[in-house]
N, C-alpha and C positions, 0 to 999 in steps of 0.2 A: 097904389100897389095892386097889382093883379094877383089874384089867388092861384098862381100856377107855380109848380116846383122850379127850383133853380136849374140853370143849364147843366151844372155839374153837381151830382149828389154829394152830400157831406158824409164822408166815411173817415175811419180812423187813419187812413193813409193818404187821403186827399183833402186839401184845404182850399176852398175857393177864395179868390181874391174878391172880396165885397167892398164896395165903397158907397157910401151915402152922404148926404149933406144934412147934418143936424140943423135944427133951427138956430138962426142967429139971435132971435129974440127968446126971452125966457118963457114965452107962452107957447104951448104946443097943445093942439087939439087933435085927437084921433077918434075917428068914427069907424066902427066895425060892425058889419052885419052878422047875424048869427047863422052860419051855414049848418046844414045837416051833416052829420058825421057818421061814419062806421068804424068799426074797430076790427083790426086784423088779428090774426091768430097769435101774434107775439105781443099784442097790446098797443101797437102803434095806431092812433086814430087816423083814418084817411079822409081828408076833407073833400067835399063834392063841389062847393063853390064858395068863394070868398071875395068880398069887395071891400075896399078901404080907400080912404082919402086923407090926405094930410097937406098942410100948407105951411111950410116953414123952411127957411134956409138951414142947411146942416153942414158941419165940418166933415172932413174925410177921415175915415177909420180904415186900418189895414189889419188883416188877421195875422196871428203868429203861428209858429210851428206847434205841432201837437206836444203836449206835456203829459208825463205819466200821471196816472190817477190810480189810487188804491182800490181794490176790488170791493172794499166794504162800502164804497159809495154807490154801488150799482142798484141797490133796491130803490123802488119809487115810494114816495110818501104823499099823503094827503091827496090822493086821487090823481097825482100827476102821472102822465104817461111815462113809460120807461125812458125818459130823457131827463137828465139831471142838469139843472142850471145853477151856476154860482156866480157871484160878483168877483171880478178880477181886480187887480191893482190898477188896471187901465179902465175901470168902470165897464168891464165886458163880462160875458158869461162863459163858463166852461161847459161845453156840450160833450156829455159822455154818451157814446153810442153802445147799444147792447151788443155783447159778445166781443167787445174790444176793450183792452185795458189801457185806454188813452182818453185824454180830454183835449178838446180843440177850443182854443180861446177865440171867442167871437165878440167883436165890439157890439155895444147895444144897438147902434144904428143898423149894423149889418144883420143883426139877429132879427130885426123887424121883418125882413123879407121871408125868413124861414118860419119864424114863430107865428106870423099872422095866418098860417095854414091851420094853426090849432088854437091860438090865444089872441086876445086883444090886449095890446100893451099901451099904457099911458103913464105919464109922469104927473104927480101931484105934489104940491108943497105941504106936507104934513096934513092932508085932509083927504076925504073920501071922494072928492070930486074928480072929474075926468080931465081937469086942467091943472097945471101947477108948474113949478120950476124944475129945472134939471137937477138930478140928485148931485150932491156935493161929495168930495173925497176926503174932506177934513174930518179926522177922527181923533179924539182925545180920550185918554183913560185915566182913571183914578185908581183902579185896582189891578190893572194889567191884564184883565180878561173880558171886560164888558165894554163894547163900543157905545159911543154917545148917540149914534143913529144907525139905522139899519134899513134894509130894503124889504118890502113886503111884496110877495107874489100872490096874486089872486088867480088861481088856476081853475078853470072850468072847460067844458067841451065847447063853450061858445065864445068865451072871452077871458083875457088875462090882463090884470091891471097891475103895473109896478108903480109903487108910490115910495116917497121918502117920508118917513114918519119920525116925529120926535121921540125921545126916550120915553118908554112907558106907554105910549099910545098904540092902539091896534085898530085895524080896519078889516072888516069882513064884508064881502059883497059877492054877488054873482050866484047863479043857481048851482045846484048840486051837480057834480060831474056825472055824465052819462056813459062814460067809457067803462070797460070791463076791469080797469084797475081798481085795486082795493082802496077804499076811502078810509083815511086815518084821521081821527079827530083827537083833540086834547092838546097837551103840551109836549109831545114827543119831539126829540131833536136828533139830528145826525150831522156828521162832518162831510163837508164838501172839499174840493181840492184847495190848496194854498191857504189852509187854516181859515176857512170860511165855514161858519156853522149855520145850518138851516134848522128853524124851529117851526113846527106846525102849530099855529095858534088855534085854528079850528078848521072846519071843513073848507077846503080849497084856498086857504090863506097860509102862506109860508113866509116866515121872516128869514132873511139872509143876512147873517151878522159876521163881518170880518173881525178876527181877534187881534188885538194889540197887546204886546207883552212889555212890561216894565222890568228892568234888571233887578233880580232878587238880591237881598243882602248876602254878603259872603261870610260863611261861618268859619270858625276856627276848629281844625281837626285835632283830636287828642293825640294822634300819632305824629303830630308835628309836620305832616305833609300838606301840600296844598290841596284844597278841594277841587273837584272836577265838575264841570257843567254837564247836566243830564237833561235831555229832552223829556218834557212831560209825556204822559201817556197819550194825550191828544195829538202829539207830534208838532205842536205850535210853539208853545213857550217852554222854558227851561228853568231848572233850579240847580242849587249846589248840593253836592253829596260828598261825604268823606268815604272814599273807597276802602275796601279791606285790603291791607298790605302787611303781610307777615314775613319776616326774614329770620334766618338762622345761619350761624357761621361759627368757625373755630371749634371749640371743644366742649359742647357747643353752647353758643349764646343765642337767646331768642328775643325777638321783638314781636309782640303780639299784634293783632290787627288794629287795636287801639293804641299801640305804642308803649305797652308795659314791657320793661326789660327784665330778664332773669336768665340764670344759667342753670343747666341741669346736666348731670353726669351719668345718666342711665345708659346701659348698654343692651337695651332690648329694642323691639319694634313698637312704635307708638303712633297714635292718631295725631296728625297735625290738624286737620280740619274734616269735619263731617257735618251734615245737616242735622239740626235738632228735629225739625219736622221734615220727614223725607218727601221731597218733591221731585227729586231726580233719581232715576233708577241707578243703583249701584255706584253712588258718587262718594269719593273720599280721597284724601291725600295723606300719606303715611311716610314715616322715616325710620330707617334702620340705623341705629348708632352701634359703635363698637369701641372698646377700649383701645386707645391709640398710644398709650405709654406702657412701659414695661412694669410699672407698679400697679396697673389696673385701677387707676385713680380717676383719670379723666377720659372722656369719650369723644368721638368725632363722628360726623355724618358719613355713612357709607352708601346708602342707597335711599332714593326718594321714589315712592310708589304713587301713581295716579290711576285711580279707577274711575271709569265712566262707562256705564252700561255694560257691553260685552267685552270691553278691552281693559287690560291692565298694562300700564307702561311702567318700566323700571329704568331709572336713571342711576347707574351704578358707577362709582369711582373705580377705574381700572387699576390705578396705582395709588397707594396711600399718599395723602398729602400732595396730590398733583391735580392739574386741571384736565386730566384725561378721563372722559366719561363714555361709557358704552350704553347703548339704548336698546332695550328689548321690549317687544309688544307681545303679550301672552307667551312669554319665555322664548321668543324667537328674536334673534338679532335682526334689526332692520336698518336700512340705509336712509340717511337724511337727505332731503326733506321727505317726511312720510305724512300721508294724508288718507284717512279712511274712517268711514262711519262717523263723520262729524268731529274728528279729532285730527289735529295737526301737530307735527313735531319737526323742529328745524333748529339750525344753529343761528345764534345771534351773538356775534362776538365770541367771548370765551364761554358763553352759556349754551346749554341745550334747553330749549323751550318747548313745553307742551301747551298747546292753546286749544281751547274749545270755543269756537266763535259763537255758538249759540248761547253759551253761558257767559261770554265776554270774560273768560277766565284764562290766566296764564300762570304756569309753574315753571320757574327757571332753576337750573342746577349746574354748577361748574366743578364739582368735586370737593370744593371747600365751603361753599355756601349755597343757600337756596332762598328763593323768594316766591311767595304766592300772592297773586293779585286777583281779587274778586270784586265784582261791582256790588255796591251797597244796595242798588235797586233790586237785585236778585237774591242777595244773601244777607242783607241787614237783619239783625236780631235772630239769625237762624244758623249760626256756626257754633261749633263746640270742638274741643280738643286742645292741644298744646298751644295752638295760635289763638285761643281765647274766643270771646264773643264779639262779633263786629257790630258795635252799636255806638261808637264814639264815646265810650265810657269805660275807663280802666277798672272800675270797681268790681265788675263781675267777670273779669278776664280769667280769674283762677277758678273757674267753675268746674266742679267734679261731674262725673257721668250721671250722678243721681240728682243734679241740679243745685246741690249745696255749693257754697263758696268756701274754698280752702283759705287758710291763713296766709299761705304764700304759694306762688306758682311752682316752686320747686317740689313742694308736696303734691300739688295738683298734677304735675307732669307724670309722676309715676303711676297714677291711676288710669292713664290713658294707654296702657300696654294692650297690645293685641297678640293673638295667638300666632306664633311664628314657629313652624316645624323645625327650622334650622336652629332655634334657640330654646331647647327643652328646659333650660335653667330658669327661663322667664315665666312668670305666672301672672296673667292679667288680674288687676285689682289688688295685687300685693302691696301692702303699705310698708314703706321702708322702715327698718328698725332704727335708724338714726337720721336726723335731718342732714341733707347734703350740704357740703360747704362750697360756697361760690367765691371764697377768697383764699389766697395762699395761706398756709399755716405758718409760715415764716416770712418775715419781711424780706423784700428783695429790691434791687434796683431795676426798674423797668427798662426795656429796650428803648434805645434812642429813636427807633422807628415810631414808637408810640407817640412820641412828642410832635411828630409831624401832623397828627390829627388836630392839635391845638395851635399849631404854628400858622405861618403865612402860606403854606402850600394849600391848605384846605380852607383858608380864611374866606374865600369867596362863597363857600357853601354854608358857613356858620349861620348866616341869617335865615337860611332855608331849612336846614336840617341840623339839629343840635348834636355836637360831636361827643358830648360827655359820656353817654352810655357806651359808645364804640371805644372810647379811650379806656374806660374801665375794663372792657373785654380784652382789649389789646394788652393791658398791663397784666391781667390774669393769665393770659396765654404765654406771655414772655417769662412769667415767674414759674408757672407750673411746668410748662414744657418748653424750656429754653432752647433746646436743640432741634426743634421741628419747624421753626420759622412760622408758627401758626399765627403770630401777630399780624402777618401779611394779610390774612383773611379779614381781620377787622378793618384795615385800611381799604381793602378791595370792596367790601360790602358797603362801607360808608360812601366810597367814591361811586358805586353803583347806584346807591340811593339818591345821591346828589345829581347824578346824570338823569335819573328818572324824573327828577324835579326841574331838569333843564340846566343844571350847573355842571359843567364838565371839568374834572381835575386830572391833570397829567402828573401823577404822583410817583410812579414806579422809578423814574430816574433819580429820585431824591433818596432812595433807600440804599445807596452804595452797593448795588448789586444783590442785596438780600432777596428782594421781591421782584426780580426781573422775570419777564415772560418771553420765552423763546418762540419764535414763529418759524413755520416750516419754509423751505426754500421756495422763493417766488411770492412770498407774502411779507408784509411789513406791519409792525405793531403800531397801533394807534389807541390812545386813551379815549378818543372821542370819535367813534365811527357810527354809521347808521345801524339801526336795529336790524333792518334787512338790507343787505348789500345789493347795490344795483347790479343787475344781470343784463345780458343781451336781450332777454325776453321782456324785462321790466323797465328798461331804459325809457320807453315812451310813456310810462305811467307816472302820474304825479304822486309822489310820496309826501303826504301831508303831515306825517309824524315828525315832531321836533325833538323826540328823545334820542339819546345817544348811548352807546355801549362801548366798552373797551374790547379789543380783540385783534386778530390778525386779519388784515384786509389787503386787497390788491393794491399795488403801488399806483401813484397818480399816473394818469395817462392810460390806465388799463381798467378793466372791469371784469367781474365774474361772469364766466360764460353762462352758467346756469346754477340754480340753487342746488342741484344734485350733482353737478360736475365742478369740482373744486379746481378750476383752471382759470387763471388770469389771462385775458386776451386784450390786445390793442384794437383789433377790428373784429367785429362779430361775424365770423364765418361759420366753421363747423368744428366740432370736437368729437373724435371717434373713440373707440375702446382703448386706443393708445394714449389718450389724454393729451394729445398734441394738438394745439389750435391750428386750424387751416383757414386760408382765405378762399372766398368764393372763386370758383374756377380752378382752384389748385388741384392737381392730380397727384396721387400718392398711392403707395402700396402698403396695406396693413393686413396681417393674418393671411398673407398670400392671396389677397384679393386686390385687383386694380380698382381704385376708387377715385371719385371726383367730388369735390365739395360744390354743391349747387345751392343757390338761393331758392328757397321754397319749403314746402311742408316736409319733405323727406330729408333734405339736407345732404347727407352722404349717400351716394349711389355707388354700389360695388358690383364687380363682375369677376369671374375667374381670371386668375393671373396666367398669362400665356407665356410658356417657356419654349426656347428654341433648343430642343433636345438633340444631342448627337450620340447615337448609339455606338458603343465600342465593343470589340470582340477581343477577348483575352485568351491568346493561345500561348503554348509553351509551358513547360513544367514549373510549378511554383506560382504562376500568375493567377489572380482572381479579380473579379469585378468588385469595386467598391464605390459607394455613394458618398460624396463629400460636400460640405457646405460651400456654396459659391460665395466668395467674399464680395463679389459685385452684385449678386442677387441671391439673397438667402432663400428665396422661395423656389428657385430653380437649382436643383442639386447638380453637381458635377459627377459624371460617370467616368471613372479612370480605372486603369489596371494597376493593381498593386502586387508587389512581390512578397510572398510569405514563404520563407525558407523552410518553415515546418512542413510544408507540403512536398518538399523535395524528397525523393527516395534515396539519393546518395547520402551516406552518413560519413562523418569525419573519421578517419582511421585513428587507431590507437598506436602512437609512435613509441619506439623503445627509448631507453634513457639515452640522452645526448641528442635527441632528435625532436623536432616540434612540427606541428601541423601548419602548413602554409596553404591558404586558400585564395582563389581569385575568381571573380565572376566574369566570364567572357562578355563582350559587348552584345547587348540585345538579349541576354539570358538572365534568368533569375537565380537558378541553383548554382552554387559554387563548385569549383574543381579543387580536390584536396591532394596534397602530397607531403611526404615527411622530409624535412630538410634539417641537416646537421646544424647543431647550435654553435659549434666551434668551441666545445668544452671537452674535458676529460671525464671519463666514467670509471669509477672504481667501486665495486660492490653495488650498492643501490643508490649511489649519490653521484652528483655532477659537480665538477670543479671547473672554475673559470681559469684561463691561462694565467700563469705566473703565481698561482695560489698553491699552497702546500697541500700535498695529498698524503694522508696517513694510510700506509700499507701495513707496516709492523714496526716494532720498536727498533728493529735492527737495521732499518733502512730510512734514509732521508730522501723523500720523493717530492717532486714538484711537477705541475702541469705545464707542459711547454706549448708553444705555438706551432709546433710541428704536427702535421696531420698524417695519420696512417691512411695510405691510399686505399687499402682494402676495406678498412672499417669506417673511414671518413671521420674518425674521432681523433682528438688530439692525443699525442703520445705523453706517457708519464715517464719521467726520467727519475732513477733512484740510485743512491749510493749507500753501501753497507756502513753501519756504524762501527768505527775502530774498537777492537776489544783487546784485553790483557791476555797474553798467552803463557806467562811464566808463573809457576807456583813453587813454594818452598818444599823441601823434602818432606814427605809424608802427606802432602796435599796434591790434589789433581783437580783440573778444570772440569766442573760438571755443569751441564745446562740447567738454567733456572726458568721454570714456567713463567711466562709472561714477561721475560726479560730477554733483550736482544743479545746479551753477552753472558757467558758462563761465569761462575764464581769458583774461587779456589776452595775446595772442600777437603777436610782432612779425611783421608782414606786409610791411614795407618797410624799405629800408636808410636809416639816419639818418646823414648825412655832415656832418661839421663842416668848413666851409671855412676858408680862411686868415684871413678877417676874422671868425671865430668865429660865423658864421651857420650855421643848420642847413639842409641840403638833403636833402629826402626824395625817394627814388627807388623806384619799383616794381621788382621783379625784371625784368631784361632792358632796363631804361632806362639811358641814359647822357646826361650833360649836361656842357657846357663850364662851366668856371668863369666866373661873370659878368664877372670882372675879368681873366681870362687865358684866351684861347682855346686856348692850348697845354696847358692842364690839363683833363683829361677825367675826370669822375666817372662811375662805373657801379655797377650793382647786379646781382648774379648769384645765382640760387637753385641751389645745388649740394646735391642730395640733401636737400631741405627745410631747407637751411641757407643763410641770407642772407649774402652776402659782398659788402661795399662796397670798391670799388677806386678808386684815384686814379692816373691814367696821365699821363705827360708825353710830348708829341709831340716826337719828334726830327726836326728839319727837315734836309733835305740842305743842303750848303753853298750859299750864295747870294751871288753877287757882282754887286752892282748895276752895276758898271762893265761887266759883260758883257751888260748888257741894253740894249735899245733904249730910248731915252728915251720915257717915257710909257707903257711897257708893264708896268711893275711892278704886280703885284696879289697878293692873298692866294689861296691855294688854298681849295677849299670848306671845309676844316676851320678856316679863319679863323686859322690859326697860321703856316703856312709861306708864304713869298713865292715868286712865280714871275714870269717876264717873257719877253718875246720876246728870244731871244738875238741878238747881233749877228751879223755874217757869219761870224766865226770860230766854228766849231761845236766842240762837245765830242765827241770820238770815243766810239764805243760801247766800254765797258769794264766790268770787274767792279768793283762798289762794295761795300765792307765796312761792317758796322755790328753793334753789340753790343745784344742784346735778349732778353727772356724768351720762351720757347716755352710756350704754353698749349694744352692739348688735353683736351677733355672735363672741364673744370674742374681739371685737374691742371697744374701749372706746374713748369718747370725750377728747380732749386735756384739756379743762377747764370745770369747773362746768357751767351747763347750767340753765337758769332760767326756771323752770318748774311750771306750774299752775295746780290747781285742785279745784273742787267744794266742799265746806264744810259748814255745817251749820245744824240747826234744822228746820224741816218742820212739819207741823201738821199731826200727825199720832195717830189714837186712835182706840179702839175696844169697842163697846157698845152692849148690849143686845137689841134686837128688839122684842117686844112682838108680833107685828104683824107677824113677820117672825118666831117667836119662835127660833131665833138663834142669833149668834153674828153678829153684823153689823160692818164691818171693813172700815176704811177710812185711806188710805195710800198715803203719799206724799214723794217724794224723791228730794234731792238736786242734780240737774243734770245740765249739761252744756247746754247753749242755743246758744252760738256762739263760733266757733273755727276757727283757722287759721293753715296753714301748714308751718312749718318752716324747714330750713336745717342746718345741723351741720356736720363738718368734724370729722370722727373717725380715730384714729391711731390704726393700727393692730399690733399683736405680730411680724409678719414677717418683720415689718418695712415699709409696704406700707400703704397708706391712702385711705379712702373711703368716699363718701358723703352719709349722712343718713337724711331721713325726719322723722319728729315727729310732733305731734298735740299740738298746743298751745291753751288753754282755754281762751277765751276772756270774757265770761259772764256766770253766773250761776243763776238758779231759782228753786223754788220748783215746781215739776211736779207730777201730780197724777199718780198713778201706781196701778195695780191690786194687791189686797191683797189675799193671799192664805195661807192655812195652810199646811205646809210641812208634807209629810208622812215620814215613817222611812227611806226609800231609799233616799228620798229627804234630810232628815237630814244628812244621811251619805255622800251624794254628797256634801251637803253644807259644811260639815266638811272638806271634801277633797278639795273642792274649796277654803275654807278659808285657809287651809294649803298651797295649791299651790300659792294662792294670797300672803300669807305671804312670801313664798319662793321667789316669783318673786320680791317682794318688797325688800327682803334682797339682792337678786342679783343686783337689781338696785343700791343698796347702796354700793356694793363692789367697792372699788377703785382699779383698776388694778396697780396703781403705788404706792399704799400705802405700807408701810413697816410693 
C-alpha cells in the first residue's frame, strides 16, 4: 500500500467504496516504516511518507451509510488524533470526523488504506507479536456487561497495532505519541458508537470492548401494573422499573403511585404531587375538589392544575359530572393541540393530556377522573402529596408534609391543602376535627353497573389489573350519590387502566344506557382507539405505541385532517376556516375569496372574489336603492330599486262616515293614488249600518237601512215608520208626552168627584162647586205639587133663630147655604164666637179640627140727616177684636212631611167706632170682588183635605 491519500476524501457526507482482499490464511504480517509527521492546527497529523507491504489473500468488504453518533464521543483519548475508532458488529470501525455529528462505518480491511497514513495495524492472537490470527466476533457474557474478549489499539505517531487479547491480558507497546493531542494515561474509559466502550489502559494503548446485555429479571410492581423496560444510562443495556401511576375518580377515590387505595371528601385545593428535593423549576400537580351533593358530604374533582416552570395549565370541568373540559394556560383559554416552552397539551380520546416530553410525564383529565404518569427513573423516591411516594412501597404513601407517616391516607390528604384565594374557608395544614368516612352510613344495594367490574365484561383485564378497589369505589358512589351516575367513573377509570396495560374493554354498551358517551356529528365512539389519532400529516409516520384509549374517532375510511382541525376527511386535501374538507385542485369560495386547494406548503391559495356588478338608477317618488343578498352568490350583492311608501308625499285622505279610502298604484310607480269610495252603508249619527239592518233613530220610529242609494249623498237610504200610539183617554185625563217615550200617556189633569147621588163631577184645579142638591156642600180641586187633590167641604152656618128676625127679611147668604135676616130691635151684643175647623196653609192641613174664635155681634150704626150740615150724618161702629194671642198648630203636608204653623186666637171683642164713607162705583166693584175673595177664602178654609 502506498502512503497516498484516497481518491475521494472521507467526510460525513461522502463514503468511499473501498474493497480489499483480506488474507485467506490466518497468518498476516504487516511491516510499516516510521514516517515523519507534522500536526495541523486542528490536531490532524499529516504524514510525509509511508511505505507498507503485505502478502495475504483478503475477502471483499463494503462500507455502509453513515450512522449518527452522539457528541459525547468527540473528545480524543490516549494521545489519539481527533479521530475516534470503534469496532462494529461487522468487525469494522466507526470513523468520527471533527465538526460532524456522524460516524462512518468502515471495514477493517478498508480502513488499512486510510489508517496507514497515521498508524501501523496488525492482528495478533492474544500476544504482543506482530503476527496472529484474525479477531473473532464470538462474545459470551456472564454478567451482561463484560465481554470475554476485546480489541486493543496501540496508537502512536509512527505505528498502531490491533490485537485480540484474552480476558484480563493487556499489551502495551510503541513509543510515546508526538502529536499535539493530549496524552491520557491510566484506566479512563469512554463510550463509542453502538454500545462499544473504549478503555485507556496506559499511554497509547486503548481497549475497545463491545457490551453484551442479558435480560434482567422482571420485578413485581406494588401498584399491580406491569413494569416497563428502561434503557440504562449508558444507552446499551436496559432494566425494569415500576413507573409512577396515580389516578383519581368519582367523589373522589385515589390510587397512589404505589397502588394504595383510599377515598377523601375534602372540598379544598390540594397537592397531588410535588418533588421532595426540588430539581425542576416550579413543578407540581394540584387538584381542586368541590362538594357535588346537596348535603355537602362528598366531593368531586373540578380542576386539575399542572405547573411547570413559567406555565400553569388548568384542566377545568365545564359542566359538572360531564366529560366537557376547558383548558387554560396562565389563565388564558387555548386551542388544542398546544405546544410551547417544552409543554404539550392535546386530546387523546375522551381525555385532555398535558405532556412534558423532557420529564417523560403525562397528566390526563376528562372531567370525571385524572391520571398522572411519571417515570421512576426521574421521580423515584422523590414525590410527595396525595399521590404518595413513588418507590414501589405502599408503607410510606401516607406521608405528611413534615415527613411523618399518617395512620391513614384520609388523614394525610387533608394536610396537603394549598392556599386558594377562591376558597377562603380552606386553611392549609388544618387537621380535620373528625375522621372522614369512606363507607356509606347506611347499607344499600349497590348499582347493577358495579357488578360489571367483577363479571365477564371486564374478565380479560382481571389478571392484569385487580378490580376489587374499583368495585368498592363504585359501590360507594352508587350508595352515597345514587342520582349522579358517578359509578360510571369507576368503570371508566378501570377500563382506562386496563387499556394502558394493553387490555381493551368495550364496556359502555353493557350499562343499559346509563354510561353512554355521545359523540359529535361526523365522529363515532370507540372503546379502543389510538392515543393519538392518525392525521393527514402523521399518516406516513410509524406509531409504535400499542396503548389505546376510548373516545370519539373518525369513521373507518376517514382520518383526522390535523390535530388542531377536528374534521374527518376521506382524502387529504385542504381544510380552510369553514372547516369543510377540499380535494387538491378543488376551487371554492369562502369569506368572499376565490380559493383553490393546492398540494404543497401553502395548501389553500385565495384571491379577491370578482363580482359582475350592474349599477341601477332609482328614479321616481318613493323608490330607493337597496342591497340584497344574492342567493346564487352571497359574496356579490344585488343592487335593486325598492319602493318605500313612507317616502311618498301624498297622504291618504280622511273619509267621512260611510266612505272608505281606496288606493291603487299605477303601473311603474311606487306611490299610491287615494280616493274616498262609498261603502254601501247607511249613516245615522256617528254610526254606520249595513243594508237590511235595524237603525235606531228614536223610540217612536221603526227604521231599517235599505239598499236604495241617495244619489246626492251616495249613502243608502234609511226607511222609518212611526210607532202606533193610543189617542183616547177617560174623562179627567189628557194625553201628555213622556220624556224618552215615543207615545204619550193618559195623565189625570182634573179632579173626578163622585157626588152623593153617584154622579161624577169633574173640576179643574182651583175650581170649586156646590153640590147641585145641597148648597152647604162644596166640592173643590187643588193642585198641590203636581198632585190633584179633590175635597168635599161642609159649610158650618152660625146659629140662626128665625124668631129674632123681622118678618119677611129671611134670606140665604151668597153661599146659598146659611140664612140671614134683619134682626128685630133686640140686638146681639158684640162677643167672641167659637167654632171648630181645620186650618189649611199652602196645601198643608192641620191633623185635627182647631178651636177658632171670631168677633160677632151688633153694634150701633145709624145714618141721620143733619139740617145743620145739610147732609147725612153717619155713625158707624164695628164688632172688632180687642185682645188676641198667637198659637201654634202642626200641619201635615201632601208629601208626608209636617210643619209648624202660627195662627191668631181672639181672646175678646168689642164695638169700636169706625169712619163711615159712601163707596163710589169702583169701591162698590172692589167691595164685590173683596166679598167674593173673602167668600172663596172662607170656602177654602172649610175644605177638608182628608174628606172624601
